[in-house]
PDB file of N, CA, C and O in Angstrom:
ATOM      1  N   MET A   1     -15.649 -14.886   5.053  1.00  0.00           N
ATOM      2  CA  MET A   1     -14.345 -14.524   5.561  1.00  0.00           C
ATOM      3  C   MET A   1     -13.708 -15.720   6.249  1.00  0.00           C
ATOM      4  O   MET A   1     -14.390 -16.596   6.782  1.00  0.00           O
ATOM      5  N   THR A   2     -12.410 -15.731   6.223  1.00  0.00           N
ATOM      6  CA  THR A   2     -11.620 -16.773   6.868  1.00  0.00           C
ATOM      7  C   THR A   2     -10.845 -16.136   8.012  1.00  0.00           C
ATOM      8  O   THR A   2     -10.502 -14.955   7.956  1.00  0.00           O
ATOM      9  N   ARG A   3     -10.574 -16.912   9.038  1.00  0.00           N
ATOM     10  CA  ARG A   3      -9.770 -16.406  10.156  1.00  0.00           C
ATOM     11  C   ARG A   3      -8.416 -17.099  10.143  1.00  0.00           C
ATOM     12  O   ARG A   3      -8.325 -18.306   9.920  1.00  0.00           O
ATOM     13  N   LEU A   4      -7.369 -16.325  10.385  1.00  0.00           N
ATOM     14  CA  LEU A   4      -6.014 -16.850  10.471  1.00  0.00           C
ATOM     15  C   LEU A   4      -5.365 -16.230  11.694  1.00  0.00           C
ATOM     16  O   LEU A   4      -5.130 -15.022  11.733  1.00  0.00           O
ATOM     17  N   GLN A   5      -5.080 -17.038  12.676  1.00  0.00           N
ATOM     18  CA  GLN A   5      -4.479 -16.572  13.930  1.00  0.00           C
ATOM     19  C   GLN A   5      -5.247 -15.383  14.505  1.00  0.00           C
ATOM     20  O   GLN A   5      -4.647 -14.402  14.947  1.00  0.00           O
ATOM     21  N   GLY A   6      -6.560 -15.477  14.496  1.00  0.00           N
ATOM     22  CA  GLY A   6      -7.403 -14.440  15.071  1.00  0.00           C
ATOM     23  C   GLY A   6      -7.670 -13.243  14.179  1.00  0.00           C
ATOM     24  O   GLY A   6      -8.381 -12.322  14.580  1.00  0.00           O
ATOM     25  N   THR A   7      -7.113 -13.240  12.976  1.00  0.00           N
ATOM     26  CA  THR A   7      -7.296 -12.128  12.049  1.00  0.00           C
ATOM     27  C   THR A   7      -8.220 -12.547  10.922  1.00  0.00           C
ATOM     28  O   THR A   7      -8.058 -13.623  10.347  1.00  0.00           O
ATOM     29  N   GLU A   8      -9.195 -11.695  10.602  1.00  0.00           N
ATOM     30  CA  GLU A   8     -10.093 -11.995   9.492  1.00  0.00           C
ATOM     31  C   GLU A   8      -9.366 -11.787   8.175  1.00  0.00           C
ATOM     32  O   GLU A   8      -8.726 -10.756   7.967  1.00  0.00           O
ATOM     33  N   ILE A   9      -9.465 -12.761   7.291  1.00  0.00           N
ATOM     34  CA  ILE A   9      -8.868 -12.689   5.963  1.00  0.00           C
ATOM     35  C   ILE A   9     -10.014 -12.620   4.960  1.00  0.00           C
ATOM     36  O   ILE A   9     -10.928 -13.443   4.999  1.00  0.00           O
ATOM     37  N   VAL A  10      -9.965 -11.640   4.063  1.00  0.00           N
ATOM     38  CA  VAL A  10     -11.017 -11.495   3.059  1.00  0.00           C
ATOM     39  C   VAL A  10     -10.442 -11.751   1.677  1.00  0.00           C
ATOM     40  O   VAL A  10      -9.237 -11.629   1.458  1.00  0.00           O
ATOM     41  N   THR A  11     -11.308 -12.101   0.760  1.00  0.00           N
ATOM     42  CA  THR A  11     -10.883 -12.298  -0.628  1.00  0.00           C
ATOM     43  C   THR A  11     -10.696 -10.926  -1.289  1.00  0.00           C
ATOM     44  O   THR A  11     -11.099  -9.901  -0.739  1.00  0.00           O
ATOM     45  N   ALA A  12     -10.087 -10.926  -2.461  1.00  0.00           N
ATOM     46  CA  ALA A  12      -9.906  -9.674  -3.206  1.00  0.00           C
ATOM     47  C   ALA A  12     -11.261  -9.037  -3.517  1.00  0.00           C
ATOM     48  O   ALA A  12     -11.416  -7.821  -3.408  1.00  0.00           O
ATOM     49  N   ALA A  13     -12.238  -9.855  -3.902  1.00  0.00           N
ATOM     50  CA  ALA A  13     -13.575  -9.333  -4.216  1.00  0.00           C
ATOM     51  C   ALA A  13     -14.227  -8.727  -2.971  1.00  0.00           C
ATOM     52  O   ALA A  13     -14.860  -7.674  -3.051  1.00  0.00           O
ATOM     53  N   GLN A  14     -14.075  -9.386  -1.830  1.00  0.00           N
ATOM     54  CA  GLN A  14     -14.632  -8.848  -0.596  1.00  0.00           C
ATOM     55  C   GLN A  14     -13.966  -7.522  -0.225  1.00  0.00           C
ATOM     56  O   GLN A  14     -14.637  -6.587   0.213  1.00  0.00           O
ATOM     57  N   MET A  15     -12.649  -7.447  -0.400  1.00  0.00           N
ATOM     58  CA  MET A  15     -11.942  -6.209  -0.072  1.00  0.00           C
ATOM     59  C   MET A  15     -12.374  -5.072  -0.991  1.00  0.00           C
ATOM     60  O   MET A  15     -12.543  -3.939  -0.540  1.00  0.00           O
ATOM     61  N   ARG A  16     -12.552  -5.368  -2.273  1.00  0.00           N
ATOM     62  CA  ARG A  16     -13.034  -4.333  -3.198  1.00  0.00           C
ATOM     63  C   ARG A  16     -14.395  -3.809  -2.742  1.00  0.00           C
ATOM     64  O   ARG A  16     -14.641  -2.603  -2.776  1.00  0.00           O
ATOM     65  N   ALA A  17     -15.274  -4.711  -2.318  1.00  0.00           N
ATOM     66  CA  ALA A  17     -16.604  -4.302  -1.857  1.00  0.00           C
ATOM     67  C   ALA A  17     -16.512  -3.466  -0.580  1.00  0.00           C
ATOM     68  O   ALA A  17     -17.225  -2.474  -0.436  1.00  0.00           O
ATOM     69  N   ILE A  18     -15.650  -3.857   0.330  1.00  0.00           N
ATOM     70  CA  ILE A  18     -15.461  -3.110   1.581  1.00  0.00           C
ATOM     71  C   ILE A  18     -14.931  -1.709   1.284  1.00  0.00           C
ATOM     72  O   ILE A  18     -15.442  -0.719   1.807  1.00  0.00           O
ATOM     73  N   GLU A  19     -13.900  -1.637   0.438  1.00  0.00           N
ATOM     74  CA  GLU A  19     -13.315  -0.338   0.092  1.00  0.00           C
ATOM     75  C   GLU A  19     -14.321   0.539  -0.648  1.00  0.00           C
ATOM     76  O   GLU A  19     -14.418   1.737  -0.385  1.00  0.00           O
ATOM     77  N   SER A  20     -15.063  -0.057  -1.568  1.00  0.00           N
ATOM     78  CA  SER A  20     -16.060   0.689  -2.333  1.00  0.00           C
ATOM     79  C   SER A  20     -17.131   1.263  -1.414  1.00  0.00           C
ATOM     80  O   SER A  20     -17.536   2.415  -1.568  1.00  0.00           O
ATOM     81  N   ALA A  21     -17.588   0.460  -0.460  1.00  0.00           N
ATOM     82  CA  ALA A  21     -18.606   0.929   0.483  1.00  0.00           C
ATOM     83  C   ALA A  21     -18.060   2.060   1.353  1.00  0.00           C
ATOM     84  O   ALA A  21     -18.758   3.043   1.605  1.00  0.00           O
ATOM     85  N   ALA A  22     -16.826   1.926   1.807  1.00  0.00           N
ATOM     86  CA  ALA A  22     -16.219   2.964   2.651  1.00  0.00           C
ATOM     87  C   ALA A  22     -16.077   4.276   1.884  1.00  0.00           C
ATOM     88  O   ALA A  22     -16.392   5.346   2.405  1.00  0.00           O
ATOM     89  N   MET A  23     -15.600   4.186   0.642  1.00  0.00           N
ATOM     90  CA  MET A  23     -15.438   5.399  -0.164  1.00  0.00           C
ATOM     91  C   MET A  23     -16.796   5.966  -0.570  1.00  0.00           C
ATOM     92  O   MET A  23     -16.983   7.183  -0.582  1.00  0.00           O
ATOM     93  N   GLY A  24     -17.741   5.092  -0.900  1.00  0.00           N
ATOM     94  CA  GLY A  24     -19.077   5.530  -1.299  1.00  0.00           C
ATOM     95  C   GLY A  24     -19.818   6.254  -0.193  1.00  0.00           C
ATOM     96  O   GLY A  24     -20.634   7.136  -0.461  1.00  0.00           O
ATOM     97  N   SER A  25     -19.540   5.885   1.053  1.00  0.00           N
ATOM     98  CA  SER A  25     -20.201   6.533   2.188  1.00  0.00           C
ATOM     99  C   SER A  25     -19.587   7.892   2.504  1.00  0.00           C
ATOM    100  O   SER A  25     -20.145   8.675   3.273  1.00  0.00           O
ATOM    101  N   GLY A  26     -18.429   8.161   1.899  1.00  0.00           N
ATOM    102  CA  GLY A  26     -17.734   9.414   2.188  1.00  0.00           C
ATOM    103  C   GLY A  26     -16.889   9.360   3.444  1.00  0.00           C
ATOM    104  O   GLY A  26     -16.298  10.363   3.842  1.00  0.00           O
ATOM    105  N   ALA A  27     -16.829   8.188   4.073  1.00  0.00           N
ATOM    106  CA  ALA A  27     -16.063   8.046   5.311  1.00  0.00           C
ATOM    107  C   ALA A  27     -14.563   8.152   5.083  1.00  0.00           C
ATOM    108  O   ALA A  27     -13.818   8.553   5.978  1.00  0.00           O
ATOM    109  N   VAL A  28     -14.125   7.791   3.881  1.00  0.00           N
ATOM    110  CA  VAL A  28     -12.690   7.765   3.597  1.00  0.00           C
ATOM    111  C   VAL A  28     -12.492   7.910   2.090  1.00  0.00           C
ATOM    112  O   VAL A  28     -13.348   7.509   1.302  1.00  0.00           O
ATOM    113  N   SER A  29     -11.370   8.481   1.704  1.00  0.00           N
ATOM    114  CA  SER A  29     -11.064   8.610   0.274  1.00  0.00           C
ATOM    115  C   SER A  29     -10.132   7.479  -0.156  1.00  0.00           C
ATOM    116  O   SER A  29      -9.545   6.794   0.682  1.00  0.00           O
ATOM    117  N   GLY A  30     -10.007   7.294  -1.448  1.00  0.00           N
ATOM    118  CA  GLY A  30      -9.079   6.298  -1.966  1.00  0.00           C
ATOM    119  C   GLY A  30      -7.655   6.587  -1.532  1.00  0.00           C
ATOM    120  O   GLY A  30      -6.910   5.667  -1.194  1.00  0.00           O
ATOM    121  N   LEU A  31      -7.269   7.859  -1.535  1.00  0.00           N
ATOM    122  CA  LEU A  31      -5.923   8.237  -1.103  1.00  0.00           C
ATOM    123  C   LEU A  31      -5.710   7.908   0.369  1.00  0.00           C
ATOM    124  O   LEU A  31      -4.634   7.452   0.756  1.00  0.00           O
ATOM    125  N   GLN A  32      -6.728   8.138   1.189  1.00  0.00           N
ATOM    126  CA  GLN A  32      -6.608   7.800   2.607  1.00  0.00           C
ATOM    127  C   GLN A  32      -6.442   6.296   2.800  1.00  0.00           C
ATOM    128  O   GLN A  32      -5.648   5.862   3.635  1.00  0.00           O
ATOM    129  N   LEU A  33      -7.186   5.497   2.032  1.00  0.00           N
ATOM    130  CA  LEU A  33      -7.040   4.044   2.129  1.00  0.00           C
ATOM    131  C   LEU A  33      -5.635   3.614   1.724  1.00  0.00           C
ATOM    132  O   LEU A  33      -5.021   2.778   2.387  1.00  0.00           O
ATOM    133  N   MET A  34      -5.123   4.192   0.623  1.00  0.00           N
ATOM    134  CA  MET A  34      -3.765   3.861   0.181  1.00  0.00           C
ATOM    135  C   MET A  34      -2.736   4.249   1.231  1.00  0.00           C
ATOM    136  O   MET A  34      -1.796   3.500   1.497  1.00  0.00           O
ATOM    137  N   THR A  35      -2.916   5.416   1.823  1.00  0.00           N
ATOM    138  CA  THR A  35      -1.968   5.887   2.828  1.00  0.00           C
ATOM    139  C   THR A  35      -1.989   4.988   4.055  1.00  0.00           C
ATOM    140  O   THR A  35      -0.937   4.670   4.610  1.00  0.00           O
ATOM    141  N   ARG A  36      -3.172   4.579   4.478  1.00  0.00           N
ATOM    142  CA  ARG A  36      -3.275   3.677   5.636  1.00  0.00           C
ATOM    143  C   ARG A  36      -2.627   2.329   5.340  1.00  0.00           C
ATOM    144  O   ARG A  36      -1.889   1.792   6.165  1.00  0.00           O
ATOM    145  N   ALA A  37      -2.907   1.789   4.159  1.00  0.00           N
ATOM    146  CA  ALA A  37      -2.317   0.501   3.778  1.00  0.00           C
ATOM    147  C   ALA A  37      -0.802   0.615   3.701  1.00  0.00           C
ATOM    148  O   ALA A  37      -0.082  -0.247   4.204  1.00  0.00           O
ATOM    149  N   GLY A  38      -0.319   1.682   3.071  1.00  0.00           N
ATOM    150  CA  GLY A  38       1.124   1.880   2.956  1.00  0.00           C
ATOM    151  C   GLY A  38       1.792   2.029   4.304  1.00  0.00           C
ATOM    152  O   GLY A  38       2.867   1.475   4.529  1.00  0.00           O
ATOM    153  N   ALA A  39       1.166   2.772   5.205  1.00  0.00           N
ATOM    154  CA  ALA A  39       1.729   2.962   6.541  1.00  0.00           C
ATOM    155  C   ALA A  39       1.811   1.638   7.295  1.00  0.00           C
ATOM    156  O   ALA A  39       2.777   1.393   8.018  1.00  0.00           O
ATOM    157  N   GLU A  40       0.812   0.794   7.131  1.00  0.00           N
ATOM    158  CA  GLU A  40       0.828  -0.516   7.798  1.00  0.00           C
ATOM    159  C   GLU A  40       1.949  -1.385   7.248  1.00  0.00           C
ATOM    160  O   GLU A  40       2.658  -2.042   8.011  1.00  0.00           O
ATOM    161  N   VAL A  41       2.113  -1.393   5.929  1.00  0.00           N
ATOM    162  CA  VAL A  41       3.193  -2.177   5.318  1.00  0.00           C
ATOM    163  C   VAL A  41       4.546  -1.675   5.808  1.00  0.00           C
ATOM    164  O   VAL A  41       5.407  -2.470   6.185  1.00  0.00           O
ATOM    165  N   VAL A  42       4.734  -0.361   5.805  1.00  0.00           N
ATOM    166  CA  VAL A  42       6.005   0.209   6.257  1.00  0.00           C
ATOM    167  C   VAL A  42       6.243  -0.124   7.729  1.00  0.00           C
ATOM    168  O   VAL A  42       7.377  -0.402   8.120  1.00  0.00           O
ATOM    169  N   GLY A  43       5.210  -0.100   8.534  1.00  0.00           N
ATOM    170  CA  GLY A  43       5.350  -0.493   9.938  1.00  0.00           C
ATOM    171  C   GLY A  43       5.850  -1.919  10.079  1.00  0.00           C
ATOM    172  O   GLY A  43       6.714  -2.201  10.909  1.00  0.00           O
ATOM    173  N   GLN A  44       5.306  -2.821   9.267  1.00  0.00           N
ATOM    174  CA  GLN A  44       5.741  -4.219   9.310  1.00  0.00           C
ATOM    175  C   GLN A  44       7.180  -4.370   8.809  1.00  0.00           C
ATOM    176  O   GLN A  44       7.955  -5.151   9.361  1.00  0.00           O
ATOM    177  N   ILE A  45       7.531  -3.626   7.767  1.00  0.00           N
ATOM    178  CA  ILE A  45       8.911  -3.665   7.263  1.00  0.00           C
ATOM    179  C   ILE A  45       9.870  -3.201   8.351  1.00  0.00           C
ATOM    180  O   ILE A  45      10.916  -3.815   8.562  1.00  0.00           O
ATOM    181  N   ARG A  46       9.521  -2.127   9.040  1.00  0.00           N
ATOM    182  CA  ARG A  46      10.411  -1.581  10.066  1.00  0.00           C
ATOM    183  C   ARG A  46      10.507  -2.490  11.284  1.00  0.00           C
ATOM    184  O   ARG A  46      11.520  -2.470  11.984  1.00  0.00           O
ATOM    185  N   LEU A  47       9.488  -3.278  11.549  1.00  0.00           N
ATOM    186  CA  LEU A  47       9.596  -4.271  12.622  1.00  0.00           C
ATOM    187  C   LEU A  47      10.619  -5.338  12.263  1.00  0.00           C
ATOM    188  O   LEU A  47      11.402  -5.774  13.107  1.00  0.00           O
ATOM    189  N   ARG A  48      10.605  -5.749  11.017  1.00  0.00           N
ATOM    190  CA  ARG A  48      11.512  -6.810  10.552  1.00  0.00           C
ATOM    191  C   ARG A  48      12.923  -6.286  10.321  1.00  0.00           C
ATOM    192  O   ARG A  48      13.901  -6.965  10.636  1.00  0.00           O
ATOM    193  N   TRP A  49      13.028  -5.082   9.771  1.00  0.00           N
ATOM    194  CA  TRP A  49      14.323  -4.462   9.475  1.00  0.00           C
ATOM    195  C   TRP A  49      14.343  -3.070  10.108  1.00  0.00           C
ATOM    196  O   TRP A  49      14.033  -2.088   9.433  1.00  0.00           O
ATOM    197  N   PRO A  50      14.702  -2.965  11.390  1.00  0.00           N
ATOM    198  CA  PRO A  50      14.635  -1.681  12.095  1.00  0.00           C
ATOM    199  C   PRO A  50      15.547  -0.592  11.520  1.00  0.00           C
ATOM    200  O   PRO A  50      15.218   0.593  11.582  1.00  0.00           O
ATOM    201  N   ARG A  51      16.684  -0.992  10.964  1.00  0.00           N
ATOM    202  CA  ARG A  51      17.600   0.002  10.403  1.00  0.00           C
ATOM    203  C   ARG A  51      17.323   0.185   8.918  1.00  0.00           C
ATOM    204  O   ARG A  51      17.172  -0.796   8.190  1.00  0.00           O
ATOM    205  N   PRO A  52      17.255   1.433   8.464  1.00  0.00           N
ATOM    206  CA  PRO A  52      17.010   1.674   7.041  1.00  0.00           C
ATOM    207  C   PRO A  52      18.076   1.036   6.165  1.00  0.00           C
ATOM    208  O   PRO A  52      19.251   0.976   6.528  1.00  0.00           O
ATOM    209  N   GLY A  53      17.647   0.569   5.020  1.00  0.00           N
ATOM    210  CA  GLY A  53      18.546  -0.035   4.050  1.00  0.00           C
ATOM    211  C   GLY A  53      18.153   0.400   2.656  1.00  0.00           C
ATOM    212  O   GLY A  53      17.670   1.511   2.437  1.00  0.00           O
ATOM    213  N   ARG A  54      18.373  -0.505   1.721  1.00  0.00           N
ATOM    214  CA  ARG A  54      17.992  -0.239   0.331  1.00  0.00           C
ATOM    215  C   ARG A  54      16.808  -1.125  -0.015  1.00  0.00           C
ATOM    216  O   ARG A  54      16.697  -2.252   0.467  1.00  0.00           O
ATOM    217  N   VAL A  55      15.925  -0.601  -0.856  1.00  0.00           N
ATOM    218  CA  VAL A  55      14.751  -1.371  -1.249  1.00  0.00           C
ATOM    219  C   VAL A  55      14.321  -0.962  -2.656  1.00  0.00           C
ATOM    220  O   VAL A  55      14.420   0.204  -3.040  1.00  0.00           O
ATOM    221  N   ALA A  56      13.849  -1.934  -3.402  1.00  0.00           N
ATOM    222  CA  ALA A  56      13.220  -1.672  -4.698  1.00  0.00           C
ATOM    223  C   ALA A  56      11.733  -1.950  -4.531  1.00  0.00           C
ATOM    224  O   ALA A  56      11.347  -2.995  -4.007  1.00  0.00           O
ATOM    225  N   VAL A  57      10.911  -1.029  -4.970  1.00  0.00           N
ATOM    226  CA  VAL A  57       9.460  -1.188  -4.894  1.00  0.00           C
ATOM    227  C   VAL A  57       8.942  -1.309  -6.322  1.00  0.00           C
ATOM    228  O   VAL A  57       9.118  -0.406  -7.140  1.00  0.00           O
ATOM    229  N   LEU A  58       8.306  -2.432  -6.605  1.00  0.00           N
ATOM    230  CA  LEU A  58       7.746  -2.684  -7.932  1.00  0.00           C
ATOM    231  C   LEU A  58       6.297  -2.227  -7.939  1.00  0.00           C
ATOM    232  O   LEU A  58       5.496  -2.696  -7.130  1.00  0.00           O
ATOM    233  N   CYS A  59       5.949  -1.318  -8.840  1.00  0.00           N
ATOM    234  CA  CYS A  59       4.606  -0.745  -8.889  1.00  0.00           C
ATOM    235  C   CYS A  59       3.943  -1.066 -10.218  1.00  0.00           C
ATOM    236  O   CYS A  59       4.417  -0.665 -11.281  1.00  0.00           O
ATOM    237  N   GLY A  60       2.848  -1.788 -10.139  1.00  0.00           N
ATOM    238  CA  GLY A  60       2.066  -2.083 -11.327  1.00  0.00           C
ATOM    239  C   GLY A  60       1.061  -0.976 -11.573  1.00  0.00           C
ATOM    240  O   GLY A  60       1.069   0.042 -10.880  1.00  0.00           O
ATOM    241  N   PRO A  61       0.196  -1.170 -12.557  1.00  0.00           N
ATOM    242  CA  PRO A  61      -0.835  -0.171 -12.832  1.00  0.00           C
ATOM    243  C   PRO A  61      -1.961  -0.277 -11.801  1.00  0.00           C
ATOM    244  O   PRO A  61      -2.101  -1.302 -11.134  1.00  0.00           O
ATOM    245  N   GLY A  62      -2.731   0.744 -11.676  1.00  0.00           N
ATOM    246  CA  GLY A  62      -3.900   0.699 -10.806  1.00  0.00           C
ATOM    247  C   GLY A  62      -3.596   1.010  -9.359  1.00  0.00           C
ATOM    248  O   GLY A  62      -2.523   1.508  -9.018  1.00  0.00           O
ATOM    249  N   ALA A  63      -4.574   0.703  -8.509  1.00  0.00           N
ATOM    250  CA  ALA A  63      -4.485   1.053  -7.094  1.00  0.00           C
ATOM    251  C   ALA A  63      -3.342   0.349  -6.388  1.00  0.00           C
ATOM    252  O   ALA A  63      -2.701   0.947  -5.524  1.00  0.00           O
ATOM    253  N   ASN A  64      -3.067  -0.899  -6.725  1.00  0.00           N
ATOM    254  CA  ASN A  64      -1.955  -1.583  -6.073  1.00  0.00           C
ATOM    255  C   ASN A  64      -0.637  -0.888  -6.376  1.00  0.00           C
ATOM    256  O   ASN A  64       0.245  -0.820  -5.519  1.00  0.00           O
ATOM    257  N   GLY A  65      -0.502  -0.375  -7.588  1.00  0.00           N
ATOM    258  CA  GLY A  65       0.678   0.414  -7.917  1.00  0.00           C
ATOM    259  C   GLY A  65       0.734   1.682  -7.080  1.00  0.00           C
ATOM    260  O   GLY A  65       1.805   2.107  -6.648  1.00  0.00           O
ATOM    261  N   GLY A  66      -0.430   2.280  -6.857  1.00  0.00           N
ATOM    262  CA  GLY A  66      -0.501   3.462  -5.997  1.00  0.00           C
ATOM    263  C   GLY A  66      -0.044   3.153  -4.590  1.00  0.00           C
ATOM    264  O   GLY A  66       0.659   3.951  -3.970  1.00  0.00           O
ATOM    265  N   ASP A  67      -0.443   1.985  -4.077  1.00  0.00           N
ATOM    266  CA  ASP A  67       0.019   1.552  -2.756  1.00  0.00           C
ATOM    267  C   ASP A  67       1.539   1.471  -2.735  1.00  0.00           C
ATOM    268  O   ASP A  67       2.174   1.874  -1.760  1.00  0.00           O
ATOM    269  N   GLY A  68       2.120   0.952  -3.807  1.00  0.00           N
ATOM    270  CA  GLY A  68       3.573   0.835  -3.889  1.00  0.00           C
ATOM    271  C   GLY A  68       4.259   2.187  -3.834  1.00  0.00           C
ATOM    272  O   GLY A  68       5.283   2.339  -3.167  1.00  0.00           O
ATOM    273  N   PHE A  69       3.699   3.182  -4.538  1.00  0.00           N
ATOM    274  CA  PHE A  69       4.285   4.525  -4.498  1.00  0.00           C
ATOM    275  C   PHE A  69       4.195   5.123  -3.095  1.00  0.00           C
ATOM    276  O   PHE A  69       5.119   5.806  -2.654  1.00  0.00           O
ATOM    277  N   VAL A  70       3.091   4.872  -2.392  1.00  0.00           N
ATOM    278  CA  VAL A  70       2.956   5.349  -1.012  1.00  0.00           C
ATOM    279  C   VAL A  70       4.017   4.693  -0.137  1.00  0.00           C
ATOM    280  O   VAL A  70       4.677   5.368   0.654  1.00  0.00           O
ATOM    281  N   ILE A  71       4.182   3.388  -0.275  1.00  0.00           N
ATOM    282  CA  ILE A  71       5.186   2.666   0.511  1.00  0.00           C
ATOM    283  C   ILE A  71       6.577   3.230   0.236  1.00  0.00           C
ATOM    284  O   ILE A  71       7.354   3.455   1.164  1.00  0.00           O
ATOM    285  N   ALA A  72       6.888   3.458  -1.029  1.00  0.00           N
ATOM    286  CA  ALA A  72       8.197   4.015  -1.393  1.00  0.00           C
ATOM    287  C   ALA A  72       8.403   5.382  -0.750  1.00  0.00           C
ATOM    288  O   ALA A  72       9.468   5.657  -0.197  1.00  0.00           O
ATOM    289  N   ARG A  73       7.387   6.234  -0.821  1.00  0.00           N
ATOM    290  CA  ARG A  73       7.500   7.581  -0.240  1.00  0.00           C
ATOM    291  C   ARG A  73       7.704   7.517   1.268  1.00  0.00           C
ATOM    292  O   ARG A  73       8.538   8.237   1.816  1.00  0.00           O
ATOM    293  N   LEU A  74       6.943   6.657   1.936  1.00  0.00           N
ATOM    294  CA  LEU A  74       7.057   6.558   3.388  1.00  0.00           C
ATOM    295  C   LEU A  74       8.401   5.980   3.814  1.00  0.00           C
ATOM    296  O   LEU A  74       8.991   6.441   4.790  1.00  0.00           O
ATOM    297  N   LEU A  75       8.888   4.977   3.092  1.00  0.00           N
ATOM    298  CA  LEU A  75      10.203   4.420   3.417  1.00  0.00           C
ATOM    299  C   LEU A  75      11.300   5.462   3.209  1.00  0.00           C
ATOM    300  O   LEU A  75      12.201   5.590   4.038  1.00  0.00           O
ATOM    301  N   ALA A  76      11.228   6.199   2.113  1.00  0.00           N
ATOM    302  CA  ALA A  76      12.223   7.248   1.863  1.00  0.00           C
ATOM    303  C   ALA A  76      12.189   8.290   2.982  1.00  0.00           C
ATOM    304  O   ALA A  76      13.222   8.838   3.366  1.00  0.00           O
ATOM    305  N   GLY A  77      10.999   8.551   3.493  1.00  0.00           N
ATOM    306  CA  GLY A  77      10.845   9.535   4.561  1.00  0.00           C
ATOM    307  C   GLY A  77      11.481   9.138   5.875  1.00  0.00           C
ATOM    308  O   GLY A  77      11.735   9.994   6.723  1.00  0.00           O
ATOM    309  N   VAL A  78      11.744   7.843   6.060  1.00  0.00           N
ATOM    310  CA  VAL A  78      12.399   7.379   7.293  1.00  0.00           C
ATOM    311  C   VAL A  78      13.813   6.876   7.011  1.00  0.00           C
ATOM    312  O   VAL A  78      14.371   6.088   7.774  1.00  0.00           O
ATOM    313  N   GLY A  79      14.381   7.349   5.895  1.00  0.00           N
ATOM    314  CA  GLY A  79      15.793   7.106   5.652  1.00  0.00           C
ATOM    315  C   GLY A  79      16.179   5.954   4.754  1.00  0.00           C
ATOM    316  O   GLY A  79      17.370   5.704   4.567  1.00  0.00           O
ATOM    317  N   TRP A  80      15.218   5.242   4.191  1.00  0.00           N
ATOM    318  CA  TRP A  80      15.542   4.140   3.289  1.00  0.00           C
ATOM    319  C   TRP A  80      15.970   4.692   1.936  1.00  0.00           C
ATOM    320  O   TRP A  80      15.478   5.730   1.494  1.00  0.00           O
ATOM    321  N   ARG A  81      16.889   3.989   1.284  1.00  0.00           N
ATOM    322  CA  ARG A  81      17.258   4.304  -0.099  1.00  0.00           C
ATOM    323  C   ARG A  81      16.304   3.516  -0.983  1.00  0.00           C
ATOM    324  O   ARG A  81      16.350   2.287  -1.016  1.00  0.00           O
ATOM    325  N   VAL A  82      15.453   4.217  -1.687  1.00  0.00           N
ATOM    326  CA  VAL A  82      14.343   3.594  -2.412  1.00  0.00           C
ATOM    327  C   VAL A  82      14.524   3.751  -3.918  1.00  0.00           C
ATOM    328  O   VAL A  82      14.879   4.818  -4.419  1.00  0.00           O
ATOM    329  N   ARG A  83      14.271   2.669  -4.609  1.00  0.00           N
ATOM    330  CA  ARG A  83      14.208   2.699  -6.073  1.00  0.00           C
ATOM    331  C   ARG A  83      12.824   2.188  -6.460  1.00  0.00           C
ATOM    332  O   ARG A  83      12.411   1.112  -6.027  1.00  0.00           O
ATOM    333  N   VAL A  84      12.114   2.956  -7.269  1.00  0.00           N
ATOM    334  CA  VAL A  84      10.777   2.566  -7.722  1.00  0.00           C
ATOM    335  C   VAL A  84      10.871   2.095  -9.162  1.00  0.00           C
ATOM    336  O   VAL A  84      11.455   2.769 -10.011  1.00  0.00           O
ATOM    337  N   LEU A  85      10.297   0.943  -9.427  1.00  0.00           N
ATOM    338  CA  LEU A  85      10.234   0.389 -10.775  1.00  0.00           C
ATOM    339  C   LEU A  85       8.762   0.323 -11.167  1.00  0.00           C
ATOM    340  O   LEU A  85       8.000  -0.471 -10.615  1.00  0.00           O
ATOM    341  N   ALA A  86       8.369   1.163 -12.125  1.00  0.00           N
ATOM    342  CA  ALA A  86       6.970   1.232 -12.553  1.00  0.00           C
ATOM    343  C   ALA A  86       6.753   0.340 -13.765  1.00  0.00           C
ATOM    344  O   ALA A  86       7.536   0.363 -14.714  1.00  0.00           O
ATOM    345  N   ALA A  87       5.679  -0.448 -13.725  1.00  0.00           N
ATOM    346  CA  ALA A  87       5.376  -1.386 -14.810  1.00  0.00           C
ATOM    347  C   ALA A  87       4.822  -0.682 -16.046  1.00  0.00           C
ATOM    348  O   ALA A  87       4.895  -1.212 -17.155  1.00  0.00           O
ATOM    349  N   ASP A  88       4.272   0.508 -15.850  1.00  0.00           N
ATOM    350  CA  ASP A  88       3.762   1.257 -16.998  1.00  0.00           C
ATOM    351  C   ASP A  88       4.331   2.673 -16.934  1.00  0.00           C
ATOM    352  O   ASP A  88       4.803   3.098 -15.879  1.00  0.00           O
ATOM    353  N   PRO A  89       4.295   3.398 -18.029  1.00  0.00           N
ATOM    354  CA  PRO A  89       4.899   4.734 -18.046  1.00  0.00           C
ATOM    355  C   PRO A  89       4.299   5.643 -16.984  1.00  0.00           C
ATOM    356  O   PRO A  89       3.082   5.694 -16.807  1.00  0.00           O
ATOM    357  N   ILE A  90       5.154   6.347 -16.292  1.00  0.00           N
ATOM    358  CA  ILE A  90       4.721   7.242 -15.231  1.00  0.00           C
ATOM    359  C   ILE A  90       3.789   8.329 -15.760  1.00  0.00           C
ATOM    360  O   ILE A  90       2.965   8.852 -15.009  1.00  0.00           O
ATOM    361  N   THR A  91       3.905   8.671 -17.027  1.00  0.00           N
ATOM    362  CA  THR A  91       3.053   9.720 -17.603  1.00  0.00           C
ATOM    363  C   THR A  91       1.590   9.302 -17.664  1.00  0.00           C
ATOM    364  O   THR A  91       0.715  10.157 -17.800  1.00  0.00           O
ATOM    365  N   LYS A  92       1.303   7.993 -17.567  1.00  0.00           N
ATOM    366  CA  LYS A  92      -0.085   7.521 -17.600  1.00  0.00           C
ATOM    367  C   LYS A  92      -0.761   7.662 -16.240  1.00  0.00           C
ATOM    368  O   LYS A  92      -1.981   7.534 -16.149  1.00  0.00           O
ATOM    369  N   ARG A  93      -0.001   7.923 -15.192  1.00  0.00           N
ATOM    370  CA  ARG A  93      -0.561   7.983 -13.839  1.00  0.00           C
ATOM    371  C   ARG A  93      -1.134   9.362 -13.556  1.00  0.00           C
ATOM    372  O   ARG A  93      -0.708  10.363 -14.131  1.00  0.00           O
ATOM    373  N   ARG A  94      -2.112   9.389 -12.654  1.00  0.00           N
ATOM    374  CA  ARG A  94      -2.705  10.659 -12.237  1.00  0.00           C
ATOM    375  C   ARG A  94      -1.962  11.201 -11.056  1.00  0.00           C
ATOM    376  O   ARG A  94      -2.305  12.269 -10.549  1.00  0.00           O
TER     377      ARG A  94
END
């Protein structure tokens, strides 16, 4: 791990291992992890832009795309005008 301004930074492989261990232990679900990540991102967005505006959220396939949908939902819930652009057909998603 690397430290940046007192914060531990992990690689993508390390994060996958951390998330896998957390989900494997039953401590947290994938949806809970996505929701926590999305809430943190939305918190940072609201610090930078306190008043709701317009935003486009680009969602790829897989879990990162899921994070994007969570972010879009949470922003819409606090008054943002949200447009979601999905990289793959929405019918392929669970």
